[in-house]
N, CA, C and O atoms as a CHARMM CRD file, in Angstrom:
* protein
*
  132
    1    1 MET  N      0.84600  -1.20400   0.00000 PROA 1      0.00000
    2    1 MET  CA     0.00000   0.00000   0.00000 PROA 1      0.00000
    3    1 MET  C      0.87700   1.24900   0.00000 PROA 1      0.00000
    4    1 MET  O      1.96500   1.25600   0.57700 PROA 1      0.00000
    5    2 ASP  N      0.39500   2.29900  -0.64900 PROA 2      0.00000
    6    2 ASP  CA     1.17200   3.53000  -0.73900 PROA 2      0.00000
    7    2 ASP  C      1.09200   4.31000   0.57200 PROA 2      0.00000
    8    2 ASP  O      0.01400   4.47900   1.14100 PROA 2      0.00000
    9    3 ILE  N      2.23600   4.77900   1.03700 PROA 3      0.00000
   10    3 ILE  CA     2.28100   5.49200   2.32100 PROA 3      0.00000
   11    3 ILE  C      1.47000   6.77100   2.25900 PROA 3      0.00000
   12    3 ILE  O      0.77500   7.11500   3.21600 PROA 3      0.00000
   13    4 SER  N      1.55300   7.48100   1.13800 PROA 4      0.00000
   14    4 SER  CA     0.83300   8.75200   1.01800 PROA 4      0.00000
   15    4 SER  C     -0.67300   8.53500   1.08900 PROA 4      0.00000
   16    4 SER  O     -1.40000   9.37500   1.62000 PROA 4      0.00000
   17    5 MET  N     -1.14600   7.40200   0.55100 PROA 5      0.00000
   18    5 MET  CA    -2.57600   7.09500   0.60500 PROA 5      0.00000
   19    5 MET  C     -3.01100   6.86100   2.04700 PROA 5      0.00000
   20    5 MET  O     -4.06600   7.33300   2.47100 PROA 5      0.00000
   21    6 VAL  N     -2.18900   6.13000   2.79500 PROA 6      0.00000
   22    6 VAL  CA    -2.49100   5.88500   4.20500 PROA 6      0.00000
   23    6 VAL  C     -2.50100   7.20200   4.96000 PROA 6      0.00000
   24    6 VAL  O     -3.35900   7.44100   5.81000 PROA 6      0.00000
   25    7 PHE  N     -1.52300   8.06300   4.63300 PROA 7      0.00000
   26    7 PHE  CA    -1.40600   9.36700   5.28100 PROA 7      0.00000
   27    7 PHE  C     -2.65600  10.19700   5.03500 PROA 7      0.00000
   28    7 PHE  O     -3.18400  10.82100   5.95500 PROA 7      0.00000
   29    8 ASN  N     -3.13200  10.20300   3.78500 PROA 8      0.00000
   30    8 ASN  CA    -4.29900  11.01200   3.43500 PROA 8      0.00000
   31    8 ASN  C     -5.57200  10.46500   4.07000 PROA 8      0.00000
   32    8 ASN  O     -6.52500  11.21000   4.29500 PROA 8      0.00000
   33    9 SER  N     -5.58900   9.16100   4.36100 PROA 9      0.00000
   34    9 SER  CA    -6.79000   8.56300   4.94500 PROA 9      0.00000
   35    9 SER  C     -6.90500   8.89800   6.43000 PROA 9      0.00000
   36    9 SER  O     -7.99100   8.84400   7.00700 PROA 9      0.00000
   37   10 LEU  N     -5.76700   9.24400   7.04200 PROA 10     0.00000
   38   10 LEU  CA    -5.80000   9.62300   8.45700 PROA 10     0.00000
   39   10 LEU  C     -6.39600  11.00800   8.62000 PROA 10     0.00000
   40   10 LEU  O     -6.31300  11.85100   7.72800 PROA 10     0.00000
   41   11 ASP  N     -7.00000  11.22400   9.78500 PROA 11     0.00000
   42   11 ASP  CA    -7.49200  12.57000  10.05300 PROA 11     0.00000
   43   11 ASP  C     -6.31600  13.43200  10.50200 PROA 11     0.00000
   44   11 ASP  O     -5.22400  12.92800  10.76200 PROA 11     0.00000
   45   12 LYS  N     -6.55600  14.72700  10.58700 PROA 12     0.00000
   46   12 LYS  CA    -5.43900  15.65300  10.80000 PROA 12     0.00000
   47   12 LYS  C     -4.75300  15.45800  12.14800 PROA 12     0.00000
   48   12 LYS  O     -3.52900  15.55200  12.23700 PROA 12     0.00000
   49   13 SER  N     -5.53100  15.18600  13.19900 PROA 13     0.00000
   50   13 SER  CA    -4.93800  15.03300  14.53100 PROA 13     0.00000
   51   13 SER  C     -4.03300  13.80400  14.57900 PROA 13     0.00000
   52   13 SER  O     -2.94300  13.85400  15.15000 PROA 13     0.00000
   53   14 LYS  N     -4.48400  12.70100  13.97800 PROA 14     0.00000
   54   14 LYS  CA    -3.67400  11.48400  13.96300 PROA 14     0.00000
   55   14 LYS  C     -2.41700  11.70700  13.14000 PROA 14     0.00000
   56   14 LYS  O     -1.33900  11.22900  13.49200 PROA 14     0.00000
   57   15 ARG  N     -2.56600  12.44000  12.03400 PROA 15     0.00000
   58   15 ARG  CA    -1.42600  12.71300  11.17000 PROA 15     0.00000
   59   15 ARG  C     -0.39000  13.54200  11.92600 PROA 15     0.00000
   60   15 ARG  O      0.81300  13.30600  11.81500 PROA 15     0.00000
   61   16 ARG  N     -0.88100  14.52600  12.70200 PROA 16     0.00000
   62   16 ARG  CA     0.01800  15.39700  13.46800 PROA 16     0.00000
   63   16 ARG  C      0.75000  14.58000  14.53300 PROA 16     0.00000
   64   16 ARG  O      1.94600  14.76600  14.75300 PROA 16     0.00000
   65   17 ASN  N      0.02000  13.67000  15.19300 PROA 17     0.00000
   66   17 ASN  CA     0.64100  12.82600  16.21600 PROA 17     0.00000
   67   17 ASN  C      1.69700  11.92000  15.59800 PROA 17     0.00000
   68   17 ASN  O      2.75600  11.69700  16.18500 PROA 17     0.00000
   69   18 LEU  N      1.40000  11.39500  14.39700 PROA 18     0.00000
   70   18 LEU  CA     2.32000  10.50700  13.70900 PROA 18     0.00000
   71   18 LEU  C      3.60500  11.23900  13.35700 PROA 18     0.00000
   72   18 LEU  O      4.70100  10.70500  13.52600 PROA 18     0.00000
   73   19 ILE  N      3.46300  12.48000  12.86000 PROA 19     0.00000
   74   19 ILE  CA     4.62700  13.28500  12.50100 PROA 19     0.00000
   75   19 ILE  C      5.45000  13.60100  13.74600 PROA 19     0.00000
   76   19 ILE  O      6.67800  13.51400  13.72700 PROA 19     0.00000
   77   20 ALA  N      4.76400  13.96900  14.82400 PROA 20     0.00000
   78   20 ALA  CA     5.46000  14.28700  16.07400 PROA 20     0.00000
   79   20 ALA  C      6.21900  13.06400  16.58300 PROA 20     0.00000
   80   20 ALA  O      7.34900  13.18000  17.05700 PROA 20     0.00000
   81   21 LEU  N      5.59500  11.90100  16.48300 PROA 21     0.00000
   82   21 LEU  CA     6.22800  10.67300  16.93700 PROA 21     0.00000
   83   21 LEU  C      7.45800  10.35500  16.09400 PROA 21     0.00000
   84   21 LEU  O      8.50000   9.96400  16.62000 PROA 21     0.00000
   85   22 ALA  N      7.32500  10.52800  14.77900 PROA 22     0.00000
   86   22 ALA  CA     8.44100  10.26200  13.87700 PROA 22     0.00000
   87   22 ALA  C      9.60700  11.19700  14.16300 PROA 22     0.00000
   88   22 ALA  O     10.76000  10.76700  14.18700 PROA 22     0.00000
   89   23 ILE  N      9.30900  12.47200  14.37900 PROA 23     0.00000
   90   23 ILE  CA    10.35000  13.45700  14.67600 PROA 23     0.00000
   91   23 ILE  C     11.02700  13.12700  16.00500 PROA 23     0.00000
   92   23 ILE  O     12.24800  13.21900  16.13100 PROA 23     0.00000
   93   24 THR  N     10.21700  12.74300  16.99300 PROA 24     0.00000
   94   24 THR  CA    10.77100  12.39600  18.30300 PROA 24     0.00000
   95   24 THR  C     11.69200  11.19300  18.19300 PROA 24     0.00000
   96   24 THR  O     12.77900  11.18800  18.77100 PROA 24     0.00000
   97   25 LYS  N     11.26400  10.16200  17.44800 PROA 25     0.00000
   98   25 LYS  CA    12.08800   8.97400  17.25900 PROA 25     0.00000
   99   25 LYS  C     13.38000   9.34000  16.54100 PROA 25     0.00000
  100   25 LYS  O     14.45100   8.82700  16.86600 PROA 25     0.00000
  101   26 LEU  N     13.27000  10.22700  15.56700 PROA 26     0.00000
  102   26 LEU  CA    14.43300  10.65800  14.80100 PROA 26     0.00000
  103   26 LEU  C     15.44200  11.34000  15.71700 PROA 26     0.00000
  104   26 LEU  O     16.63500  11.03800  15.68500 PROA 26     0.00000
  105   27 ILE  N     14.94000  12.27000  16.53500 PROA 27     0.00000
  106   27 ILE  CA    15.81500  13.02000  17.44500 PROA 27     0.00000
  107   27 ILE  C     16.46900  12.08000  18.45700 PROA 27     0.00000
  108   27 ILE  O     17.66900  12.17800  18.71100 PROA 27     0.00000
  109   28 HSD  N     15.68600  11.17700  19.03000 PROA 28     0.00000
  110   28 HSD  CA    16.23200  10.24500  20.01100 PROA 28     0.00000
  111   28 HSD  C     17.21600   9.29400  19.34500 PROA 28     0.00000
  112   28 HSD  O     18.20700   8.88900  19.95200 PROA 28     0.00000
  113   29 GLY  N     16.93600   8.94000  18.09100 PROA 29     0.00000
  114   29 GLY  CA    17.83600   8.06000  17.35200 PROA 29     0.00000
  115   29 GLY  C     19.19000   8.71500  17.15100 PROA 29     0.00000
  116   29 GLY  O     20.22800   8.07800  17.32300 PROA 29     0.00000
  117   30 PHE  N     19.17600   9.99200  16.78500 PROA 30     0.00000
  118   30 PHE  CA    20.42600  10.72400  16.59300 PROA 30     0.00000
  119   30 PHE  C     21.12900  10.94100  17.92500 PROA 30     0.00000
  120   30 PHE  O     22.35800  10.91600  17.99900 PROA 30     0.00000
  121   31 GLY  N     20.34600  11.15400  18.97600 PROA 31     0.00000
  122   31 GLY  CA    20.92300  11.42300  20.29200 PROA 31     0.00000
  123   31 GLY  C     21.64100  10.20300  20.85300 PROA 31     0.00000
  124   31 GLY  O     22.70800  10.32800  21.45500 PROA 31     0.00000
  125   32 THR  N     21.05400   9.01500  20.65600 PROA 32     0.00000
  126   32 THR  CA    21.65500   7.80500  21.20300 PROA 32     0.00000
  127   32 THR  C     22.71600   7.26100  20.26400 PROA 32     0.00000
  128   32 THR  O     23.62200   6.54400  20.68900 PROA 32     0.00000
  129   33 GLY  N     22.60600   7.60000  18.98800 PROA 33     0.00000
  130   33 GLY  CA    23.54400   7.10200  18.00100 PROA 33     0.00000
  131   33 GLY  C     24.78600   7.93500  17.95000 PROA 33     0.00000
  132   33 GLY  O     25.68900   7.65000  17.16300 PROA 33     0.00000
């Protein structure tokens, strides 16, 4: 399945939470790495 399609199917609040989670994981990944 296409990621963008899944993204568009989510509502805005869930999409915002997903982005925040991804950014947090990214930052923690760089911090521990």
